[in-house]
N, C-alpha and C positions, 0 to 999 in steps of 0.2 A: 331878550336878546342883548348881548352887551355890544355897543357900537365902540369901534377903534378909538374913536375920538376921546372916549371917556378915559383911556389910557394914556399915559405920557409915552413919547416915542422911546424913552431911556429904557421903560421898564419892557416893552415888547422888544427892544434889541438885546436886553439881556437874558430874555426867554430863547430869541432865536439863536444867540451866539453859543449856547450850551451845546457840548460836545454830542451830547444824545441826538441831536437834530442831523441826521445824515442829510447828504445833499438831495436825495429824492424827495424826502418830507418837505425840504424848503423849497425845491421846484412844485409841489403839489400847493404850498401856503401862497407861492406868488399868485395864483389864479383866484383866491379868495376874495380879495379886494385891492382898490388902487393903492390905498396907503400901505397894506401889508406887502404889496409886490414892491414897493418903493424901499420899505425897511429891509425887506430880505436881500435886494440888490445892494444896499448898503453893508449889511452883516457879510455877503459872500466878498465884497470888494475889500473890505477893511480888517477881516478877522478869519473867516473860514478859508478863504482860497490861499491868502498868503501863509497860513500854517501847512499849507500842503506841499509835497515835492513828488515829482514822478521818475521813477527809475524804468529806463527803457535799454533793452538789451540787443545788440547787433552782433551777428555772427557770420563766419563765412564757411560754408561747407559743413556746417555742422561743428564746426570748431573757432577756435579763436573769439570765444563770446567775450564780449566787452559790455559792460553796463555804464551808462552814465546817468547822472543825475540833473534834473531839472528844476528850476525854483519859480516860483510865480512872479510875473512880471507886470501883467496889467490886464483888467476884465472889462470887455466892452458889454456894458449892461444894455446897448440897443440889441445888439446880434446874439447876446449870450454866447461870446466868444471868449476864451480863454488864451492869454498867451504867457508861455514860459520859456525862460532862459536857460542855457545848459550851465551848471554851475561849476566853477574850477574846470573849463573844458580843456581836453589835452588831445593832441594830434595822436591818431593811432596807426599804426602801421597794416596794410592789407598788401595782397600781392595780386598782380594782374594776371597771373597765370591760371588764377583759379575764378571761379564764379563770382558775380558781384556779391558782395555782403547783402545780407537782408535783415530786416527788423523782425526779431524773433517773438519778443514780449514785452509787457508793460506792467507796472504796479504802481499803484498810489499808496502813498505813507504820509504819516504827519512828521513835519520836518524836525521836531525836536526827541524824535524816537533816537535810542543809542545806535540801531543799526538798520539799514533799508531792508526790506524784504527782498527775497530774491525773486526777481522777474520770472514768469513761467506759469502762473496761474491765468493768465489771460493771453489770448493770440490774436493779434488782428487779422480779420477776414483776408484769406489770400495771403501768398507771399509778395512783401514789398521790399522790391530791390533797391539799393542806393547805385546809382549810376556813377561810372568811373571813366566817363569819356573825355572829360578836359578838366582843368583847372578851374577855382573858381567857384562861386557860392551856387549850390545846387538845392533844389525843392522837390520832395518827394511827397506826392499829393495823394491821399487816401479819401474815403469818402466822409469820413467826420473828422479827420486831423490832417495837420500838413507839417512835416519835419524839414527843417532848414539846416545843412551842412556844409563843409568848407573843404574842397579837394585842394591837397598842394603837394609839390616836391615829387610829382610824376616821374618815375625812371623806371628802367626794366631792372628786375622784376618786381618792383614794389610802390607803393604811394601811400598817401596819408590823408586820413580823413579826420575832420574836428566838429564834433556837435555845436551848433550855433542855438536854434531854438526849436520849439514845436508850438504850434497852433491848435487848438481844438475846440469844439463844439461843447458846452457844457454838459450835455447829454452824455457825451463821451466820458467825462468825468465821473457821471454818476455810473455807468457802466462799470469802470474799473472800481470804485469804490465797492459796490455791490459783488462783484466778482472777488475782488480780494479780502474782503471782510471773512475773518477766521470763522469756520463752520466745524461744528462737532459733527463729524460723518455717522455716528452713533446714532444720533437724533436727528438727521439731515431734514426727513419729512416732517416730524414733530414740528421742528424748528420755523421752515417756512409758513406752516398752518398757522402757528402761534404770530409770527410777525405779520403775515396778512390781516389777522384779526386786530391786532394791536394799530395797524396802519390804518385800517378801516375806521377805528374808533377814534383815531387821532385826526383824521381827515373830518369825521362828523364833529368831533369838538372843535376843530378850528373854524369849520364853517358858522357854527353857531355863536363862538365867541368874538370871530372877527368879521363877519359879514357887515357891510355897510349897512 
């Protein structure tokens, strides 16, 4: 059995930084050993998370869908919380005579892709309304994420909403990555069976390779 001390940190970091290592696998590897936990945290904060962006869509009464992009800002390794800030935030107009706008969907993608995916593959549990009661900074709290936005220029019949930031559990990012990953529907069942087998093999391999 190979001890992690026998391998330089640089070599392990290069392995963990490979794009084939999805977030769920990295989470699994964090539990293998103290050293591997430290290196995975380093890889997440320095390489993997900064390469990701989040697309979040807000709509009002099923119309006026507006998608904002959020980029990585900070990773709290103690709480495994990810902080992202709005990329090029712009104030968007909504109407007071209509129902409050809601968060409709989220999608995770790699920052260097030519175009962001259209959110819609993942819907947060339950309708999350963005309050328009007064001007200022508002926080929309969900079970695993928290959205900050600014309300300005309230006047009849309209007001303006500007995205600020979003904070989420690392587990929520794993869910987004898993759901947003393209799947060939013709081989959906076979895909998941093969993936589970490969993942179990990787877990056994990682345990034997990196256990202290």
